[in-house]
Steps between C-alpha positions, in 0.01 A plus 500: 500500500509196727613282210786737423607495864489121498720487191743742661512287815575188295783679319647619832487148638655355185779756505562439869560134418723597206703743712552238770635238260867425467625629166695184425183293533388602152401200290448447131216344304444132581391206284144500631451860381553431129258352252644464149244583235747582223820299492815710463752413229791292628863608458822416677546784748777682681394665827735796522408602854475259794631483856645198676608382837839331494374152589436169329128523578469840328667379182300176501177700532609720211578203273163337574322828425701562185434151366127542559493844340725464197778718646827391341727741687461729799725792587588481867520855635700390800623842605776296662873530537771295669404161645127545435567561129722190496209297638260631234747419224551150642125430518434642152778285351311186603241581230697583183328749273220576743636796697704815445629662818527873561715627786485780753743711696536541874317829566609557859432848644874561543542431127234756413688768695842415356670703229614180326157335490513478119836326502378257768192407300694478173739248658207294631339500155822382337530220757139391442544511122810284525303245703228474236236763583351637178335817634456734795178520696237546588646834610219648706420857602842606626399867489185436705653304786605659831856615462468434128701630209378681189526297181706774333736556793847543338647253751311223315669576166751211531209258549313622192825492304569141604150391391560666163841336467366151579178554304330364809125582500358669807146420609422845634211577735511877532186587696138395547168542321370856511220399735755451780535876519126529569335427836408136560126439515255212437539543124876553509638213705878488485732203523768709672531816708334812360724775361235769547666822609848355462787608279640439251198501273468249219593757236830575672584129511427472129720799426785347702464190286483711185831666579664157541354382167635810327845466654534125430341437159636143481352399834261206452190569708203276567253736662327295768121520499503698173664776707150548646423724203167345401344835592772697315508324162635801303807508726544124468480524122751785496745286694452197277556719196802682649694223676551186287629301801195577714262206550200438725362200678130452573536381858244615758354744252248293302225650716624853429513430126152347512363841593627646170468210252514707181815683609653167604422332169648796316826524695571127518421447131700801384798405720457123517878449485541677835264324740549183702244277661556525874285434804669583834432138599633411842658159556600576856517315826156437643317510166418129505314557826348831394379387157457125550444434869823300497426323171759596239288372211209721605730798555641452148150485354411827668818659367418359156159668528685825568683456169173403333345831604776671300462272198124558488545877513768509232371231263118498516196727494344336805319752720502558875835333562632524857815708507810313618560674835251583773507874561641608165287726286280359228218605276196418716476459876295194593569443872744515788683185601759436771518873564567586136295626211428245228480632147426336167581601145465367146751319282677705231557208257840601363596368155729195474798696372490718813444213742796307359731793558397584854474136609839381381657650185615822666658301782672270252653801330609690813632206703621271223285207613303247296129467578321443170412136445470419869164321522283677756246278674131574495380458859164321522327785677565724200226325304148634530372162616756469780452863599138422576630253760778732612335589829508141624772396745817388329459136603153483342606620155 
């Protein structure tokens, strides 16, 4: 009895720390957490889901990380319009062939209440397209935000119609993982505010999205985070079968998929033409300090390790891999760290013909870019021998 009470006390203390943390403090796996026992196959890669600050330092950090990791091209989900979008396009143009920039719209509260909101957003999308933006997003949780707007609100019809007309893909983040609608506890640490007891429920958000998909069959959708349907695979399969322009990225959902490896291997093999490699990597202001203590090279290595955690899951059978993000679900809970749960899972070892498609061939086809033949580097810490020394300080390697 005393031992059970002690365990309960530890869990309460751990959760108290977790509840007191700042949500934006969440970190991802770092280089000193990965030991490579089975080397993943190397391909040129397109990261279809990353976030950037509009500064030279952010883009320089991204390029260093990409060169270390074998990332040929990254899609910049700027969510930006106006002058901030101009800055992203300017910075991306300094590295030809390395970045594709998505835009945003200006979602001011007065816009959300206006009858002509759809026309306003359609005009902003046309302007961004004319400047060189190739997509729209990440468009995040409009129906969940205070003063938000339902995805199928008729006032948005001009916006959806403009996206169809331009064939401009939308990276669409509809809701959150199902666990956000459950109470937070020591085993369900959340990276954002809980939705427990709040409306709309996840199913209603999905049905709003469904009505848009039905009404605009030529809309090109990249469902961010696999639409957070790793726990609703039959619905995800129905959508992939029903809507030929519906795609998914794998960002921030590798841990969720690692809980259901057989379902994941089935869906991504059966619909390999419809998935993109994506990570939710953040090349934002302050990341050099956060991830490298001011050392850009070290920050890039830690971001490269973040990519490596994806490559090991997708391309090997290595066991007990740390999931990419602290706090996200995984197969087996091993500890708490920095106020978050830390889970591990096992690699799913996808076949080469599937890896090629999700890493770069699908992106080549959708965006009209050329990736094949770009020689990805093999970072030294990918080898088993170097991995054994991977916990040494960078300067001692």
